[in-house]
C-alpha positions in Angstrom: 14.2 -75.8 -29.0 13.5 -73.2 -31.6 12.3 -70.7 -29.1 15.5 -71.0 -27.0 17.7 -70.7 -30.1 15.8 -67.6 -31.1 16.2 -65.9 -27.5 19.9 -66.9 -27.7 20.2 -65.1 -31.2 18.4 -62.0 -30.0 20.8 -61.9 -26.9 23.7 -62.2 -29.0 22.5 -59.4 -31.4 21.7 -57.1 -28.5 25.2 -57.6 -27.1 26.8 -56.8 -30.2 24.8 -53.6 -30.7 25.5 -52.6 -27.0 29.2 -53.2 -27.7 28.9 -51.0 -30.8 27.3 -48.3 -28.8 30.0 -48.4 -26.3 32.4 -47.4 -29.2 29.9 -44.9 -30.7 31.7 -41.5 -31.6 31.7 -38.8 -28.9 28.9 -36.1 -29.3 29.9 -32.6 -30.3 28.5 -29.9 -28.0 29.2 -26.2 -27.5 30.8 -25.3 -24.0 30.9 -22.1 -22.2 31.9 -20.8 -18.9 30.0 -19.5 -15.8 30.7 -15.7 -15.9 30.2 -12.9 -13.4 28.1 -9.9 -14.5 26.9 -6.7 -13.0 23.1 -6.3 -13.8 21.1 -3.2 -13.1 18.2 -5.0 -11.6 15.2 -3.3 -12.9 11.5 -4.3 -12.3 8.4 -2.7 -14.0 5.0 -3.0 -12.7 1.6 -1.2 -13.7 0.6 1.3 -11.1 -2.3 3.3 -10.1 -2.4 6.8 -8.7 -4.2 7.4 -5.4 -4.5 10.3 -3.1 -3.0 10.0 0.4 -6.1 11.7 1.7 -9.6 12.2 0.4 -12.5 13.9 2.3 -16.0 13.9 1.6 -17.5 17.1 2.9 -21.1 16.4 4.4 -23.5 18.7 6.2 -23.7 18.4 10.0 -26.7 20.7 10.4 -29.5 21.9 8.5 -29.8 25.1 6.7 -29.9 27.2 3.5 -26.7 27.8 1.6 -26.1 31.4 1.7 -22.5 31.5 0.3 -20.2 29.0 -1.6 -16.5 29.6 -1.2 -14.9 27.8 -4.0 -15.2 26.9 -7.7 -15.4 23.5 -9.1 -12.1 21.7 -9.6 -10.1 24.5 -8.1 -7.3 24.0 -5.5 -8.5 24.8 -1.9 -6.7 25.4 1.3 -7.0 23.9 4.7 -9.5 25.9 6.7 -10.9 27.6 3.5 -14.6 28.3 3.8 -16.5 25.9 1.4 -20.1 26.6 2.3 -22.0 29.1 4.6 -25.3 28.1 5.9 -28.0 30.6 7.2 -27.0 30.7 10.8 -29.7 33.0 12.4 -31.6 30.3 14.4 -28.3 28.8 15.6 -27.1 32.1 16.8 -30.3 32.8 18.4 -30.2 29.5 20.1 -26.8 30.2 21.5 -28.1 33.6 23.0 -31.2 31.9 24.5 -29.0 29.1 26.0 -26.5 31.7 27.5 -29.6 33.7 29.1 -30.8 30.2 30.5 -27.4 29.7 32.1 -27.5 33.3 33.6 -30.9 32.3 35.1 -29.9 28.9 36.3 -26.6 30.4 37.9 -28.9 33.0 39.8 -31.1 30.3 41.0 -28.1 28.2 42.0 -26.6 31.0 44.0 -30.0 31.7 45.6 -30.3 27.9 46.6 -26.8 27.7 47.8 -27.4 30.8 50.1 -30.6 29.3 51.4 -29.0 26.0 52.0 -26.1 27.5 54.0 -28.6 29.4 56.2 -30.8 26.5 57.0 -27.7 24.3 57.6 -26.6 26.6 60.4 -30.1 26.8 61.8 -30.4 22.9 61.7 -27.2 22.6 63.6 -28.8 24.7 66.4 -32.0 22.8 66.3 -33.7 25.9 65.1 -35.4 24.3 62.1 -36.5 20.7 61.6 -34.6 18.2 59.5 -37.3 18.3 56.9 -36.7 21.9 56.2 -32.9 21.4 56.1 -33.2 18.4 53.5 -35.7 20.5 51.4 -33.2 23.3 51.1 -30.4 20.8 50.3 -32.5 19.2 47.6 -33.4 22.6 46.1 -29.7 23.4 45.9 -28.8 20.2 44.2 -31.6 20.6 41.6 -30.3 24.2 40.9 -26.7 22.9 40.4 -27.9 20.1 38.0 -30.1 22.6 36.0 -27.0 24.9 35.5 -24.9 21.9 34.4 -27.8 20.9 32.0 -28.0 24.6 30.7 -24.2 24.7 29.9 -24.5 21.2 28.2 -27.2 22.8 25.9 -25.0 25.8 25.2 -22.2 23.6 24.2 -24.4 21.7 21.6 -25.7 25.0 20.4 -22.4 26.5 19.9 -21.2 23.4 18.0 -24.3 23.7 15.7 -23.6 27.3 15.1 -19.9 26.4 14.2 -20.9 23.7 11.7 -23.0 26.5 9.8 -19.6 27.4 8.4 -18.4 24.4 6.6 -14.4 24.6 6.0 -12.0 22.3 4.2 -10.0 20.0 6.6 -7.3 19.7 4.1 -5.5 21.4 1.3 -6.1 19.8 -2.1 -8.5 20.1 -5.2 -12.2 20.3 -5.0 -14.4 18.2 -7.1 -17.8 19.1 -8.6 -20.2 21.0 -6.2 -23.3 18.8 -5.6 -25.3 21.7 -4.0 -25.4 25.4 -5.1 -26.4 28.5 -3.6 -29.8 28.7 -2.1 -30.4 24.9 -1.6 -31.6 23.8 1.7 -29.3 21.1 3.4 -29.9 18.5 6.1 -27.6 15.9 7.5 -29.2 13.6 5.2 -28.3 15.5 2.1 -25.1 13.5 1.6 -21.8 14.5 0.0 -21.5 18.2 -1.0 -18.1 17.9 -2.5 -15.0 15.8 -2.3 -11.5 17.2 -1.4 -8.6 15.3 -2.7 -4.9 15.9 -1.6 -2.8 16.4 -4.7 0.5 17.0 -3.6 2.2 14.7 -2.8 0.4 11.7 -4.4 0.8 8.0 -4.0 1.3 5.4 -6.7 0.4 1.9 -5.6 1.5 -1.2 -7.5 1.6 -5.0 -6.7 4.9 -6.8 -6.2 5.2 -10.6 -6.3 6.3 -12.2 -3.0 9.4 -13.5 -5.0 10.3 -10.0 -6.2 9.9 -8.6 -2.7 12.4 -11.1 -1.3 14.7 -10.5 -4.4 14.9 -6.8 -3.9 15.7 -7.2 -0.2 12.6 -5.3 0.8 11.9 -7.6 3.6 15.4 -6.6 5.3 14.9 -3.0 4.7 18.6 -2.6 3.6 17.8 -1.5 0.0 17.0 2.0 -1.3 15.4 1.6 -4.8 15.2 4.3 -7.4 11.4 4.6 -8.3 10.3 6.4 -11.5 7.2 6.3 -13.4 6.1 6.8 -17.0 2.9 8.5 -17.9 0.0 7.3 -20.2 1.7 8.8 -23.2 5.0 7.1 -22.3 6.7 10.3 -21.2 8.8 10.1 -18.1 7.5 11.8 -15.1 10.2 14.4 -14.1 10.6 13.6 -10.3 11.5 10.4 -8.7 9.4 8.8 -6.1 10.1 7.5 -2.6 9.3 4.2 -1.1 6.6 4.9 1.3 5.4 1.6 2.6 4.6 -2.2 1.9 1.1 -3.3 3.0 0.9 -5.4 5.8 -0.7 -8.4 4.1 -0.4 -10.3 0.9 -3.2 -11.2 -1.7 -3.7 -14.7 -1.2 -5.0 -15.1 -4.8 -2.1 -13.6 -6.5 0.7 -14.0 -3.9 1.5 -10.3 -4.2 2.0 -7.3 -1.9 0.7 -3.8 -2.4 3.6 -1.4 -2.4 3.1 2.4 -2.1 5.5 5.1 -3.3 5.2 8.9 -2.8 5.6 11.4 -5.7 5.7 15.4 -5.4 3.0 16.6 -7.6 3.4 20.4 -7.4 2.1 20.9 -11.0 -0.8 18.5 -10.6 0.1 16.2 -13.4 -0.7 13.2 -11.4 -4.5 12.6 -11.2 -6.4 10.3 -8.8 -7.1 7.0 -10.5 -4.7 7.2 -13.3 -2.4 4.5 -14.6 1.3 4.6 -15.0 4.1 2.3 -15.5 6.4 2.0 -12.5 10.1 1.4 -12.7 12.0 0.0 -9.6 15.7 0.0 -10.0 18.9 -0.1 -8.0 22.0 1.9 -8.5 24.6 -0.2 -7.0 24.1 -3.8 -8.5 26.2 -6.5 -6.8 28.1 -9.0 -9.2 26.1 -12.1 -10.0 26.9 -15.4 -11.5 25.3 -16.0 -15.0 25.0 -18.4 -17.9 23.4 -18.3 -21.1 19.6 -19.2 -20.9 20.2 -22.2 -23.4 22.3 -23.8 -20.8 19.4 -24.1 -18.3 17.0 -27.0 -18.2 14.1 -27.9 -15.9 12.5 -30.9 -14.6 9.6 -31.3 -12.2 11.7 -30.2 -9.1 14.9 -28.4 -10.1 16.7 -26.3 -12.6 19.8 -27.8 -13.7 22.8 -27.6 -16.2 25.4 -30.1 -17.5 28.9 -29.4 -16.1 32.2 -30.6 -17.9 35.3 -31.6 -16.0 38.8 -31.6 -17.5 38.1 -34.6 -19.6 34.8 -33.4 -20.8 32.8 -35.9 -18.7 29.2 -34.8 -18.4 27.8 -34.4 -14.9 24.4 -32.9 -13.9 24.3 -30.0 -11.4 21.2 -28.8 -9.8 21.0 -24.9 -9.5 19.0 -22.0 -8.1 18.1 -19.5 -10.8 17.6 -15.7 -10.3 16.5 -13.0 -12.4 16.4 -13.3 -16.3 18.1 -10.5 -18.0 17.3 -11.5 -21.6 20.9 -12.3 -22.5 21.9 -14.2 -19.2 20.2 -16.2 -16.7 21.4 -15.4 -13.1 22.3 -18.2 -10.9 22.1 -17.8 -7.1 23.4 -21.3 -6.1 24.9 -24.4 -7.5 27.7 -23.0 -9.7 31.2 -21.5 -9.4 32.8 -18.8 -11.4 34.7 -20.3 -14.4 33.2 -23.7 -14.4 32.5 -25.1 -17.8 29.1 -26.0 -18.8 27.3 -27.3 -21.9 25.6 -24.4 -23.6 24.4 -25.9 -26.8 23.7 -29.5 -27.6 22.4 -30.4 -24.3 19.9 -32.8 -25.8 23.1 -34.9 -26.9 24.6 -35.0 -23.4 24.4 -38.0 -21.1 25.6 -37.8 -17.5 28.8 -40.0 -17.1 29.7 -39.9 -20.8 32.3 -37.9 -22.5 31.7 -35.4 -25.3 33.7 -33.4 -27.8 33.4 -29.8 -26.5 33.7 -27.0 -29.0 34.5 -23.8 -26.8 32.4 -20.6 -27.2 
């Protein structure tokens, strides 16, 4: 009996407390409105300067360097002679192969004449088939010998051509690895690297989220791309979006983006680090709320919305970029709606509050 009496007493007390709770004074919160702002969307990234084209010059034939046609680190033009190798043996080989061709062509002409003569005699049964077949064979061998000699001449001319090593691109030369008088072979390796310097690329990694937010997937946005140098000075020329790489980094969920910058004064060096700023000149109006109004749970971002009676309701939203002063909202709210911006911890969905307008 005592146990039942105790439970009954607790129930009465709980009901009284509940009744008092229903009559508790309304919590005071600060309310604001969903506003519309124009934001100059700016994204910043760390970028790396890379050359669109780099060529490593290697020897194709063996020979002694008799001339070097550039200075370390200086600009070079496409077609400029970088190295001249001793070509005496290669030039002589060309002459010898040309003479061999002349000899083969003479032999071929004789074999052709002989074959034509025996062919006529064979048709009149003047010579045996064996004699005719022998003449035909000799003519075929002569033709093949001429073709082989011409092939040897092509190789000799190609070797002679590669005694003069030229730059395939315009750019800046690196450090010369082999100086005048050294003997080169195809196994020598890189003689010098030529790097294209104007224009230069700047590559930077963009998150997949930023890629979609900027509309790069649709190709309907034209960003302004600028860079700041290592001393925080702004590079004088704007860049142009060149390309987005065709695959994302699965580990970081980022895409490699390339921008092209003019570099007539050579301020941009291969491998340098810069700060990249991507911005858009004509931003569209966006709905925004103070950051203090936004809360998060495991699945959604949300705010507390107030009706005309100051009744609290939860509203799930989709957030956009954060500007520092405002949190942009993509979905879930309408312009002018009232929301709780301070005191969200006091609010309970379904109950009324005292709202102090801000």
